[in-house]
Structures are given as structure tokens and as C-alpha cells.
C-alpha positions as CSV (number, residue, x, y, z in Angstrom):
1,M,8.2,35.4,12.1
2,E,9.6,32.2,11.1
3,N,11.8,32.4,8.0
4,T,10.8,29.9,5.1
5,L,14.1,28.1,5.3
6,D,13.8,27.8,9.0
7,P,12.4,24.3,9.2
8,L,14.9,23.0,6.7
9,L,17.7,24.4,8.5
10,D,16.5,22.9,11.7
11,A,16.0,19.7,10.1
12,T,19.8,19.8,8.8
13,R,21.0,20.6,12.5
14,L,19.0,17.7,13.3
15,L,20.6,15.5,10.8
16,Q,24.2,16.9,12.2
17,D,23.5,16.1,15.8
18,A,22.3,12.4,14.7
19,W,25.4,11.7,12.7
20,G,27.7,12.9,15.6
21,A,31.4,12.5,15.2
22,A,31.1,9.5,12.7
23,Q,33.3,10.0,9.4
24,T,31.4,7.8,7.3
25,S,28.2,5.9,7.4
26,A,30.0,2.7,8.0
27,E,30.9,4.0,11.3
28,L,27.3,5.0,12.7
29,T,25.9,2.8,15.4
30,R,22.4,1.2,15.0
31,P,20.6,3.8,16.8
32,Q,22.5,6.3,14.7
33,L,21.6,4.8,11.5
34,L,18.0,5.0,12.6
35,A,18.1,8.6,13.8
36,V,20.1,9.6,10.7
37,N,17.6,7.5,8.4
38,D,14.8,9.8,10.1
39,A,16.3,13.1,9.6
40,L,17.4,12.3,6.3
41,G,13.9,11.8,5.2
42,L,12.7,14.8,7.2
43,V,15.2,16.9,5.1
44,K,14.0,15.4,1.7
45,R,10.4,16.2,2.3
46,L,11.2,19.7,3.5
47,A,13.5,20.3,0.5
48,E,10.9,18.9,-1.8
49,G,8.1,21.1,-0.4
50,L,10.5,24.0,-0.9
51,H,11.4,22.9,-4.3
52,S,7.4,22.3,-5.3
53,G,6.9,26.3,-4.5
54,V,10.0,27.2,-6.4
55,G,9.1,24.8,-9.2
56,S,5.8,26.5,-9.5
57,R,7.3,29.9,-9.5
58,I,9.7,28.9,-12.4
59,S,6.7,27.3,-14.3
60,Y,4.8,30.8,-14.0
61,E,7.8,32.9,-15.3
62,S,8.1,30.3,-18.1
63,R,4.6,30.2,-19.3
64,P,4.2,30.1,-23.0
65,E,2.7,33.5,-23.7
66,L,6.1,35.0,-22.5
67,G,7.3,33.9,-25.7
68,P,11.3,34.5,-25.9
69,Q,11.0,36.0,-22.3
70,S,10.1,32.8,-20.8
71,L,12.8,32.0,-18.1
72,A,13.0,28.3,-19.3
73,R,13.5,29.8,-22.8
74,Q,16.2,32.2,-21.8
75,Q,18.0,29.3,-20.4
76,G,17.9,27.1,-23.2
77,F,15.0,24.8,-22.4
78,R,11.4,24.0,-23.7
79,N,9.7,24.2,-20.3
80,A,10.2,24.6,-16.7
81,A,10.0,20.6,-16.3
82,Q,12.9,20.2,-18.7
83,L,14.8,22.9,-16.6
84,I,14.2,21.5,-13.3
85,A,14.9,18.0,-14.6
86,T,18.2,19.1,-16.0
87,T,19.5,20.9,-13.1
88,T,18.4,18.4,-10.4
89,G,19.1,15.0,-12.2
90,A,15.3,14.2,-11.9
91,S,13.2,12.7,-14.7
92,T,11.1,15.1,-17.0
93,G,8.1,13.6,-15.2
94,E,9.1,13.7,-11.7
95,A,9.9,17.5,-12.3
96,A,6.6,18.0,-14.0
97,R,5.0,16.3,-10.8
98,L,6.8,18.6,-8.6
99,V,5.9,21.8,-10.4
100,K,2.0,20.7,-10.6
101,V,2.0,20.0,-6.7
102,G,3.5,23.3,-6.3
103,E,1.0,25.1,-8.6
104,A,-2.0,23.1,-6.8
105,I,-1.0,24.1,-3.3
106,A,0.2,27.7,-3.9
107,P,-1.9,30.5,-2.5
108,R,-4.2,32.3,-5.2
109,T,-5.7,35.4,-6.2
110,N,-9.0,36.2,-7.7
111,L,-9.8,38.5,-10.7
112,L,-9.8,41.4,-8.4
113,G,-6.2,40.6,-7.1
114,Q,-7.4,39.8,-3.7
115,A,-5.6,36.9,-1.9
116,R,-7.3,33.6,-1.4
117,P,-6.0,30.2,0.3
118,S,-4.5,27.4,-1.4
119,R,-6.9,24.9,-3.0
120,F,-5.2,22.3,-0.8
121,P,-4.4,24.0,2.5
122,L,-3.7,20.7,4.4
123,V,-1.6,19.4,1.7
124,Q,0.4,22.5,1.8
125,A,0.8,22.8,5.6
126,A,1.9,19.1,5.5
127,M,4.6,19.7,2.8
128,R,5.9,22.8,4.8
129,E,6.2,21.1,7.8
130,G,7.9,18.1,6.0
131,R,5.1,15.4,6.7
132,L,4.4,14.6,2.9
133,S,6.8,14.0,0.3
134,T,6.1,15.3,-3.3
135,A,5.0,11.8,-4.4
136,A,2.2,11.5,-1.6
137,A,1.1,15.2,-2.1
138,S,0.7,14.5,-5.7
139,A,-1.3,11.3,-5.3
140,I,-3.6,13.0,-2.6
141,I,-4.2,16.2,-5.1
142,V,-5.0,14.0,-8.1
143,F,-7.5,11.9,-6.0
144,L,-9.3,15.2,-4.4
145,D,-9.4,16.9,-8.0
146,R,-10.9,13.7,-9.4
147,I,-13.5,12.9,-6.4
148,R,-14.6,16.6,-6.3
149,R,-16.6,15.8,-9.6
150,T,-18.7,13.5,-7.7
151,T,-19.1,14.7,-4.2
152,D,-19.5,17.9,-2.1
153,D,-16.9,20.1,-0.7
154,A,-17.4,19.0,3.0
155,R,-16.8,15.2,2.2
156,A,-13.7,16.3,-0.1
157,A,-12.3,18.3,3.0
158,D,-12.8,15.3,5.3
159,A,-10.9,13.2,2.8
160,E,-8.0,15.8,2.5
161,R,-7.6,15.9,6.4
162,A,-7.8,12.2,7.0
163,L,-5.3,11.4,4.2
164,T,-2.7,14.1,5.1
165,E,-3.2,13.0,8.9
166,R,-2.7,9.2,8.2
167,A,-0.1,9.3,5.3
168,P,2.9,10.1,7.2
169,G,4.7,7.0,8.0
170,L,3.1,5.1,5.3
171,S,4.7,3.6,2.1
172,H,3.6,5.0,-1.1
173,D,1.9,1.9,-1.8
174,D,0.0,1.8,1.2
175,L,-1.1,5.4,0.7
176,R,-2.4,4.5,-2.7
177,R,-4.4,1.5,-1.4
178,M,-6.0,3.9,1.1
179,I,-6.8,6.3,-1.6
180,T,-8.6,3.6,-3.5
181,R,-10.6,2.8,-0.6
182,W,-11.6,6.3,0.0
183,E,-12.7,6.6,-3.6
184,A,-15.0,3.8,-3.3
185,H,-16.4,5.1,-0.3
186,L,-17.0,8.6,-1.5
187,D,-18.3,7.6,-4.9
188,P,-19.7,4.2,-4.8
189,D,-21.8,4.8,-7.9
190,G,-18.4,5.1,-9.6
191,V,-17.2,1.8,-8.9
192,A,-19.0,-0.1,-11.7
193,P,-18.2,2.4,-14.4
194,R,-14.5,2.2,-13.5
195,E,-14.9,-1.5,-13.8
196,D,-16.1,-1.1,-17.2
197,E,-13.0,1.0,-18.0
198,L,-10.5,-1.4,-16.4
199,R,-12.0,-4.2,-18.3
200,A,-11.9,-2.5,-21.7
201,R,-8.3,-1.7,-21.0
202,A,-7.2,-5.4,-20.1
203,A,-4.7,-7.1,-22.6
204,L,-2.1,-9.6,-22.8
205,S,0.6,-9.4,-25.1
206,M,3.4,-12.1,-26.1
207,F,6.4,-12.1,-28.5
208,E,9.7,-13.8,-28.9
209,R,13.0,-12.2,-28.6
210,D,16.5,-13.6,-27.8
211,G,15.2,-17.2,-27.6
212,M,12.5,-16.1,-24.8
213,L,8.9,-15.7,-24.9
214,H,7.8,-12.5,-23.3
215,I,4.6,-12.2,-21.7
216,S,3.1,-8.7,-20.7
217,A,-0.6,-8.5,-19.2
218,M,-2.8,-6.3,-17.7
219,L,-5.9,-7.5,-16.0
220,D,-9.0,-6.1,-14.2
221,P,-9.5,-6.9,-10.5
222,A,-11.8,-9.4,-10.9
223,R,-10.1,-11.6,-13.5
224,G,-6.8,-10.6,-12.3
225,A,-7.5,-11.9,-8.8
226,A,-7.7,-15.6,-9.9
227,V,-4.4,-15.3,-11.8
228,K,-2.8,-13.5,-9.0
229,T,-4.0,-15.9,-6.2
230,A,-3.1,-19.1,-8.1
231,I,0.6,-18.1,-8.6
232,Q,0.9,-16.8,-5.1
233,G,-0.5,-20.0,-4.0
234,F,2.1,-22.0,-6.0
235,V,4.9,-19.7,-4.5
236,S,3.6,-20.5,-1.0
237,A,3.9,-24.3,-1.6
238,E,7.2,-24.1,-3.0
239,F,8.6,-22.1,-0.3
240,A,6.7,-24.5,2.2
241,A,8.4,-27.4,0.3
242,K,12.0,-25.7,0.7
243,R,11.4,-25.4,4.6
244,D,10.7,-29.1,4.7
245,G,13.2,-30.0,2.5
246,R,17.1,-30.5,2.5
247,D,19.7,-28.3,4.2
248,P,19.5,-24.9,2.2
249,S,23.3,-24.7,2.4
250,A,23.6,-27.9,0.5
251,P,25.0,-27.4,-3.2
252,D,22.1,-28.9,-4.9
253,A,19.7,-26.7,-2.8
254,D,16.7,-24.9,-4.3
255,R,17.9,-21.2,-4.6
256,R,15.3,-19.8,-7.1
257,S,14.2,-16.4,-6.3
258,V,10.4,-15.3,-6.0
259,S,10.4,-14.0,-9.6
260,V,11.8,-17.2,-11.1
261,I,9.2,-19.3,-9.0
262,Q,6.2,-17.2,-10.4
263,A,7.2,-18.0,-13.8
264,D,7.4,-21.6,-13.1
265,A,3.9,-21.3,-11.5
266,L,2.7,-19.8,-14.6
267,V,4.1,-22.7,-16.8
268,H,2.6,-25.3,-14.1
269,L,-0.9,-23.9,-14.3
270,A,-0.7,-23.7,-18.2
271,E,0.3,-27.2,-18.2
272,H,-2.2,-28.4,-16.0
273,A,-4.6,-26.6,-18.1
274,L,-3.6,-28.5,-21.2
275,T,-3.4,-32.0,-19.9
276,C,-5.8,-31.9,-16.8
277,E,-4.0,-35.2,-15.5
278,S,-1.6,-33.6,-12.7
279,T,-3.2,-31.9,-9.8
280,S,-2.2,-28.4,-9.2
281,S,-0.4,-27.5,-6.0
282,L,-1.5,-24.5,-4.9
283,N,-1.3,-24.6,-1.2
284,G,-5.2,-24.1,-0.4
285,A,-5.0,-20.9,-2.0
286,T,-8.6,-19.4,-2.7
287,V,-10.0,-16.2,-4.1
288,V,-11.8,-14.3,-1.4
289,V,-14.2,-11.7,-1.9
290,R,-15.2,-9.7,1.2
291,I,-18.8,-7.8,1.0
292,G,-21.6,-7.0,3.8
293,L,-24.6,-8.9,3.7
294,D,-26.9,-6.0,2.9
295,D,-24.9,-4.9,0.0
296,L,-24.8,-8.3,-1.4
297,R,-28.6,-8.8,-1.1
298,S,-29.1,-5.4,-2.5
299,G,-26.7,-5.4,-5.1
300,T,-25.4,-2.1,-4.2
301,G,-22.0,-1.0,-2.6
302,H,-18.8,-2.6,-3.5
303,G,-16.8,-5.7,-2.5
304,L,-13.0,-6.2,-1.8
305,I,-11.0,-8.9,-3.3
306,D,-8.0,-10.5,-1.0
307,G,-4.7,-9.3,-2.6
308,I,-6.2,-7.0,-5.0
309,E,-6.3,-3.2,-4.3
310,Q,-9.1,-2.0,-6.7
311,P,-12.5,-2.6,-5.2
312,V,-15.3,-4.3,-7.3
313,S,-19.0,-3.8,-7.7
314,A,-21.5,-5.8,-5.9
315,M,-22.7,-7.1,-9.3
316,T,-19.1,-8.4,-9.9
317,V,-19.1,-10.2,-6.6
318,R,-22.2,-12.1,-7.6
319,R,-21.0,-13.2,-10.9
320,M,-17.6,-14.3,-9.3
321,A,-19.4,-16.3,-6.7
322,A,-21.5,-17.9,-9.1
323,G,-18.4,-19.0,-11.1
324,G,-17.3,-21.3,-8.6
325,G,-13.5,-21.1,-7.0
326,V,-14.5,-18.2,-5.2
327,I,-15.6,-17.8,-1.4
328,P,-17.6,-14.7,-0.7
329,W,-16.9,-13.8,3.1
330,V,-20.2,-12.5,4.4
331,C,-19.9,-11.5,7.8
332,G,-22.5,-13.6,9.8
333,A,-24.0,-15.6,7.0
334,K,-22.9,-18.8,7.6
335,G,-22.7,-19.1,11.6
336,E,-19.4,-20.9,11.9
337,I,-18.0,-21.8,15.0
338,L,-15.0,-19.2,15.1
339,D,-13.4,-19.8,18.7
340,W,-12.5,-23.5,19.7
341,G,-10.3,-22.3,22.7
342,R,-8.1,-25.4,23.6
343,K,-10.1,-28.0,22.0
344,Q,-8.2,-27.5,18.5
345,R,-4.7,-26.4,18.0
346,F,-4.9,-25.5,14.2
347,F,-7.2,-22.5,13.0
348,T,-9.9,-23.6,10.7
349,T,-10.6,-22.4,7.2
350,A,-13.6,-20.3,8.8
351,Q,-11.3,-18.8,11.3
352,R,-8.6,-17.9,8.8
353,L,-11.3,-16.3,6.5
354,A,-12.4,-14.1,9.6
355,L,-8.8,-13.4,10.4
356,A,-8.3,-12.3,6.6
357,E,-11.4,-10.1,7.0
358,R,-9.9,-8.3,10.0
359,D,-6.1,-8.4,8.9
360,G,-6.5,-8.2,5.4
361,G,-3.3,-10.2,5.0
362,C,0.0,-10.1,7.0
363,A,-1.2,-7.7,9.8
364,F,2.5,-6.6,10.0
365,C,3.9,-5.9,6.3
366,G,0.6,-6.3,4.4
367,L,1.3,-9.6,2.4
368,P,-1.8,-11.1,0.8
369,P,-3.7,-13.5,2.9
370,G,-2.3,-16.4,0.6
371,M,1.0,-15.8,1.9
372,T,0.3,-15.9,5.4
373,K,-0.2,-18.3,8.3
374,A,-2.6,-17.9,11.4
375,H,-0.5,-17.7,14.4
376,H,-1.4,-17.9,18.3
377,I,-0.7,-14.5,19.9
378,A,-0.3,-16.2,23.2
379,W,1.7,-19.7,22.1
380,W,-0.2,-22.6,22.0
381,A,2.5,-24.7,23.9
382,R,4.3,-22.1,26.1
383,D,1.5,-19.9,27.0
384,H,-1.5,-22.3,26.6
385,G,-3.0,-19.8,24.3
386,G,-6.5,-20.9,22.8
387,T,-7.3,-21.2,18.9
388,D,-9.6,-18.1,19.3
389,L,-9.9,-15.1,16.8
390,D,-8.8,-12.6,19.6
391,N,-5.6,-15.0,20.2
392,G,-4.9,-15.0,16.2
393,V,-3.1,-13.0,13.8
394,L,-2.4,-13.4,10.1
395,L,1.6,-13.1,9.9
396,C,3.7,-14.1,6.8
397,E,7.0,-16.2,7.6
398,T,9.5,-13.3,7.7
399,C,7.3,-11.3,10.0
400,H,6.4,-14.2,12.2
401,H,10.0,-14.7,12.8
402,L,11.0,-10.8,13.2
403,I,8.1,-10.4,16.0
404,H,9.2,-13.5,17.9
405,D,13.0,-13.0,17.6
406,N,13.1,-9.4,18.6
407,G,10.7,-9.3,21.2
408,W,7.6,-7.6,19.7
409,D,4.2,-8.2,21.4
410,I,0.8,-8.1,20.0
411,R,-2.5,-6.9,21.0
412,V,-6.0,-7.0,19.8
413,D,-8.6,-4.4,20.6
414,G,-12.3,-5.2,20.0
415,V,-14.2,-8.1,18.6
416,G,-15.1,-9.3,15.1
417,A,-14.0,-7.9,11.6
418,R,-13.7,-4.5,13.0
419,A,-11.1,-5.4,15.8
420,K,-7.8,-3.6,15.6
421,V,-4.4,-5.4,15.9
422,W,-1.7,-3.3,17.7
423,F,2.0,-4.2,17.5
424,L,4.1,-3.2,20.5
425,P,8.1,-2.7,19.7
426,P,10.6,-4.0,22.0
427,P,12.2,-1.3,24.3
428,S,15.4,-1.6,22.4
429,T,13.6,-0.3,19.5
430,D,11.4,2.3,21.2
431,P,11.9,2.8,24.8
432,L,8.2,4.0,25.2
433,R,7.0,0.9,23.4
434,T,4.4,3.1,21.4
435,P,1.8,0.9,19.8
436,R,1.8,0.6,16.0
437,L,-1.5,0.0,14.2
438,G,-1.4,-3.0,12.1
439,G,-3.9,-5.1,9.7
440,R,-6.6,-3.4,7.6
441,A,-7.2,-0.8,10.1
442,R,-3.8,0.7,9.3
443,T,-4.6,1.8,5.7
444,E,-8.2,1.5,5.2
445,M,-11.3,3.6,6.5
446,L,-13.4,1.1,8.3
447,V,-16.9,2.3,9.0
């Protein structure tokens, strides 16, 4: 029978093998750096899984009804979270999350003392195998607890299976994005009430300190989309001007960071609104809301705003479309020509919208559509590639250079909005050239 510590010990030996004879991290080769990074990630996740179980037991031995006999109080702490945070150097919030995850996935007993399985057996197994971090497990558990109020056990179990299978290899932001899509799918009637709650929480505060005006805002998805799209459009235009301008190494070159340019964008938009005399340079940025034609007609279901994670109701899509400045992307509603072959070099607006529907933004890293360009997979000049959807992909400037400079290949399987984009790494990165799923299909449940 496998010892509880065996997976962690095996991972530690894997780390030792990956590190090799190097004395410091500075001596590691590039392949070693990647192998060590992977091994460290596995060790960290396995250790967190073990720690969550230990934390839940410390919490049980520190329950309030024990009074002075509480383990935490005997050690001079108010509760288990404070004890763990102090001994590990984590925040109290991180320690509390670790304890809650451990409690949620722990085996249970009924009132008769009979053993019962964990409430989240797949999350428990994934943590035991080192496939999920505590943060990822916590996000999945919180979502499943919430969704069980409005859906049946079978669908909740399907969601747990899908999330635990797809979460490994995703960043926490990508996992959170996938969870929001699942929730909208499992509880479509809950989208509108959640919108009401978000709108009620919207706020903006301004105060002056140290000679600076401080602005802090929280906006619901529908109204936040206009602000986010306009600012990102301004940033894209500024970066385009940088590329077309003077030598970046020149003494007077523009070296503003993205955060500084975003502040300039807000000022620019406010000045334009006050004067209405200058043209706002937003690099063609447009708020795009995607929704199925049947849902738009019936007023049911939900839509997705490019660059915004939170789904919106069909009624909100209708209001946004009626307000102007918004393009509702309804598949098949316009009948535009989307394939131009060799007759036209540059992708049209309709084609870009179709690519945004398929890719969701940069197909490689996930940046919003407004920060991407449509690129030919088979190059226009070198490969005589056509300006067609199955030969197009949305990429940000950084990923475009990364893919071309390092020998990645791109493959599109299928047609239309449900086609899938795959990235094939060069042999130097992966000798087997294992395809990596990109675009919306990487994090969203496409049905």
C-alpha cells in the first residue's frame, strides 16, 4: 500500500534528478530550468495537498467547543488559521483557504460513525496526485458549492470532472474564466440576477493625496466593457505609433509603461468628452458582444462581451446593441463574405469578428481581441496563403513574434466559430511536438 508521503518523496527525487550536478540555479541549462520548474511545481502542489489535510485536522483539534483544550489556543493562537499562517509565513487568508479546502475534500462519517467518501472526490484525487494547487481547488470547490443550489447532483459531478481534468496547466485567471462560463451554462436563469447584484455594487471613488488624484472604480460587465475597450484601444494605437516612429533606443524615445499609457488614455477620453473637438484615437476598437441568434430572438440565454469574463443576459445584449457603439456578433445573421482567398491581402472587419468569435482574442496567450491583429497562418507573400478564416488567427504582437521566431506551427481543425486552433511547439521545446489547444476552446465549454 502506498504511503501518504510517497508521491511527495518521488517528486523530490524527480527534482533532485532535474537539478543534477549544478551548484546554483545560475548553472542550470535551459532544459534543466524547465525540468526544475516543472518539478518544483509538482512538489509545491503535492505539499499543499498534504498540508490541506493537516490543516483540516489542526482545525478540528482547535474547534471552539474544546475551549482551553483547543490545539491552537494551547500554542497561543486564536484559531487554526492563525497558527498555520504564523508557522508557514503565509497570510491568515491563505491559511484559512488551505484549511477550508482540507475540510471540503476530507473523508466524512455519518451520525452512525460510518465512513463516507469526500464531498469532492475528484478534487481530492487531483490534489493527492499533485494536479491541482490549493488556489485552484478552492476556486472549484466554491463554485461547486454555489452551483449545487440550482442544479442537480449529476450536472454538478460533470462540472467537477471537467474542471479537475482541464485545470492542470491553466493559470488561475484562465481557470476562473472557465468557471464563469460553466456557471452561466449550468444556471442560465441566474445570469440576470447576478447582473443586478453586480450593477448594485458598481462604484467609483476619487480623492486627492500627495498632489495626485486617486481613482478607484468597480463596474459591471456591460458598462465596464466600454471603458476597458476604449482604454485598450488607445494603448494599442500608442504602441502602433511607437513601432512606426523613431528608434526606440533614441534618448527621447517613448518609454512609457502600459499602466502610464492607460492613465493617459483615461485623461484623453475625458478631455475629448469635455471638448468634443478632437477625434478619439482608439485604433478601431469596438465593443463586441457575442450571442446565438436564437437566444437573441427569444431573449433567453446569455451573451459574452469580448475582453470581459462575466457573461451578460440576452436582455443586456439587446440594450447594449440599441445604445450604439456596439457590434452584436450573431452567427450567420449578416451573411458577409468571410473568405477572400488571394483577392484581398488584409482581413476584413467581418473576418476579424469571426476570428474573435473563434479565438476569443490572442489565440496563444488570451489577450482581448482589441490588442490583437489577424495574421495569415500560411504567409501571404512567402507561402501564398489566402485571406481565409481557416488560414487566419488572432495574435498579439508578442505572441506573433514568439511563434514565428521560435519555429511554432499553427493548425486549425474544423470550420466556423467552433473550429479549434492548435499550436505545435518546435522540436527544441517538445521533441514530440505535442499540440497545445489555443483560442476559446482552451478555457471555454463550447457546445
